[in-house]
C-alpha positions as a Markdown table, in Angstrom:
| # | Residue | x | y | z |
|---|---|---|---|---|
| 1 | Unk | -106.2 | 20.0 | 47.3 |
| 2 | Unk | -102.5 | 19.5 | 46.8 |
| 3 | Unk | -101.2 | 22.3 | 48.9 |
| 4 | Unk | -102.5 | 23.8 | 52.2 |
| 5 | Unk | -101.5 | 27.0 | 53.8 |
| 6 | Unk | -102.5 | 28.4 | 57.2 |
| 7 | Unk | -101.3 | 30.8 | 59.8 |
| 8 | Unk | -102.9 | 29.5 | 63.0 |
| 9 | Unk | -101.3 | 31.5 | 65.8 |
| 10 | Unk | -102.7 | 30.9 | 69.2 |
| 11 | Unk | -102.1 | 32.3 | 72.7 |
| 12 | Unk | -102.5 | 29.3 | 75.1 |
| 13 | Unk | -102.8 | 29.6 | 78.8 |
| 14 | Unk | -103.2 | 26.7 | 81.4 |
| 15 | Unk | -102.5 | 26.4 | 85.0 |
| 16 | Unk | -101.2 | 23.9 | 87.5 |
| 17 | Unk | -103.7 | 21.7 | 89.3 |
| 18 | Unk | -105.6 | 23.8 | 91.8 |
| 19 | Unk | -103.4 | 26.8 | 90.8 |
| 20 | Unk | -100.7 | 25.5 | 93.2 |
| 21 | Unk | -97.4 | 27.4 | 92.9 |
| 22 | Unk | -95.4 | 24.3 | 91.8 |
| 23 | Unk | -93.2 | 25.8 | 89.0 |
| 24 | Unk | -90.2 | 27.2 | 90.9 |
| 25 | Unk | -88.5 | 30.2 | 89.3 |
| 26 | Unk | -85.3 | 28.2 | 88.8 |
| 27 | Unk | -87.2 | 25.4 | 86.9 |
| 28 | Unk | -89.3 | 27.8 | 84.7 |
| 29 | Unk | -86.7 | 28.4 | 81.9 |
| 30 | Unk | -86.1 | 24.6 | 81.7 |
| 31 | Unk | -89.8 | 23.7 | 81.6 |
| 32 | Unk | -90.6 | 26.4 | 79.0 |
| 33 | Unk | -87.7 | 25.2 | 76.8 |
| 34 | Unk | -88.8 | 21.6 | 77.2 |
| 35 | Unk | -92.3 | 22.6 | 76.1 |
| 36 | Unk | -90.8 | 24.2 | 73.0 |
| 37 | Unk | -89.1 | 20.9 | 72.2 |
| 38 | Unk | -92.3 | 19.0 | 72.6 |
| 39 | Unk | -93.8 | 21.3 | 70.0 |
| 40 | Unk | -90.9 | 20.7 | 67.6 |
| 41 | Unk | -91.1 | 17.0 | 68.1 |
| 42 | Unk | -94.9 | 16.9 | 67.4 |
| 43 | Unk | -95.0 | 19.2 | 64.4 |
| 44 | Unk | -95.9 | 22.6 | 65.7 |
| 45 | Unk | -94.0 | 25.7 | 66.6 |
| 46 | Unk | -93.8 | 27.3 | 70.0 |
| 47 | Unk | -93.0 | 30.9 | 69.1 |
| 48 | Unk | -92.9 | 32.3 | 72.7 |
| 49 | Unk | -93.2 | 30.8 | 76.2 |
| 50 | Unk | -93.3 | 32.0 | 79.7 |
| 51 | Unk | -95.4 | 32.0 | 82.9 |
| 52 | Unk | -95.4 | 32.1 | 86.6 |
| 53 | Unk | -95.3 | 29.5 | 89.4 |
| 54 | Unk | -98.9 | 28.5 | 88.8 |
| 55 | Unk | -99.5 | 28.9 | 85.0 |
| 56 | Unk | -97.9 | 28.9 | 81.6 |
| 57 | Unk | -98.4 | 31.0 | 78.5 |
| 58 | Unk | -97.5 | 29.7 | 75.0 |
| 59 | Unk | -97.7 | 31.4 | 71.7 |
| 60 | Unk | -97.9 | 28.6 | 69.1 |
| 61 | Unk | -98.3 | 28.1 | 65.4 |
| 62 | Unk | -100.4 | 25.1 | 64.5 |
| 63 | Unk | -100.2 | 23.4 | 61.1 |
| 64 | Unk | -103.5 | 22.7 | 59.4 |
| 65 | Unk | -103.3 | 18.9 | 60.1 |
| 66 | Unk | -103.0 | 19.2 | 63.9 |
| 67 | Unk | -106.0 | 19.8 | 66.2 |
| 68 | Unk | -105.5 | 22.3 | 69.0 |
| 69 | Unk | -106.8 | 19.9 | 71.6 |
| 70 | Unk | -104.2 | 17.3 | 70.5 |
| 71 | Unk | -101.3 | 19.8 | 70.6 |
| 72 | Unk | -102.3 | 20.9 | 74.1 |
| 73 | Unk | -102.8 | 17.4 | 75.3 |
| 74 | Unk | -99.3 | 16.4 | 74.1 |
| 75 | Unk | -97.7 | 19.5 | 75.8 |
| 76 | Unk | -99.5 | 18.9 | 79.1 |
| 77 | Unk | -98.9 | 15.2 | 79.3 |
| 78 | Unk | -95.3 | 15.3 | 78.3 |
| 79 | Unk | -94.3 | 18.3 | 80.4 |
| 80 | Unk | -96.1 | 16.9 | 83.5 |
| 81 | Unk | -94.2 | 13.7 | 83.1 |
| 82 | Unk | -91.0 | 15.6 | 82.7 |
| 83 | Unk | -91.7 | 17.5 | 85.9 |
| 84 | Unk | -92.5 | 14.3 | 87.8 |
| 85 | Unk | -89.2 | 12.8 | 86.5 |
| 86 | Unk | -87.4 | 15.8 | 88.1 |
| 87 | Unk | -88.8 | 15.0 | 91.6 |
| 88 | Unk | -92.0 | 17.0 | 91.5 |
| 89 | Unk | -95.5 | 15.7 | 92.3 |
| 90 | Unk | -96.9 | 17.6 | 89.4 |
| 91 | Unk | -100.2 | 17.9 | 87.4 |
| 92 | Unk | -101.7 | 20.4 | 85.1 |
| 93 | Unk | -105.3 | 21.6 | 85.7 |
| 94 | Unk | -107.9 | 20.2 | 83.3 |
| 95 | Unk | -108.7 | 22.6 | 80.5 |
| 96 | Unk | -107.0 | 25.6 | 78.9 |
| 97 | Unk | -107.6 | 29.0 | 77.3 |
| 98 | Unk | -106.8 | 29.4 | 73.6 |
| 99 | Unk | -107.0 | 32.8 | 71.9 |
| 100 | Unk | -106.3 | 33.5 | 68.2 |
| 101 | Unk | -103.6 | 36.1 | 67.5 |
| 102 | Unk | -103.4 | 38.0 | 64.2 |
| 103 | Unk | -100.1 | 38.1 | 62.4 |
| 104 | Unk | -100.0 | 41.9 | 63.0 |
| 105 | Unk | -100.1 | 41.3 | 66.8 |
| 106 | Unk | -97.5 | 38.5 | 67.1 |
| 107 | Unk | -94.7 | 40.8 | 68.3 |
| 108 | Unk | -96.9 | 42.4 | 70.9 |
| 109 | Unk | -98.0 | 38.9 | 72.2 |
| 110 | Unk | -94.3 | 37.7 | 72.3 |
| 111 | Unk | -93.4 | 40.7 | 74.5 |
| 112 | Unk | -96.4 | 40.1 | 76.7 |
| 113 | Unk | -95.5 | 36.5 | 77.2 |
| 114 | Unk | -91.8 | 37.3 | 77.8 |
| 115 | Unk | -92.7 | 39.8 | 80.6 |
């Protein structure tokens, strides 16, 4: 097969360890943007990002050559390291939720995550 095409859109949710409110509102935009950069650097798109003090929502598009578990592992490990570098004692909870999103619902999901 010389060419592959996929539209793997996923709504990802994961929380801080023990659901602690560790992501201060002033840090949230920086962390969400950093996560988008992690995606770019590892070959997948973060189409939307947001969350609260104790969890994050990401809307991602995965290429056919990247496993979901690998993408999430990369985001979680790099972002927790970044938070620790910024003076936080920070860890993500083990596990995540991942839900497929149809192309017709992308705009709805982007609004949901933004709000």
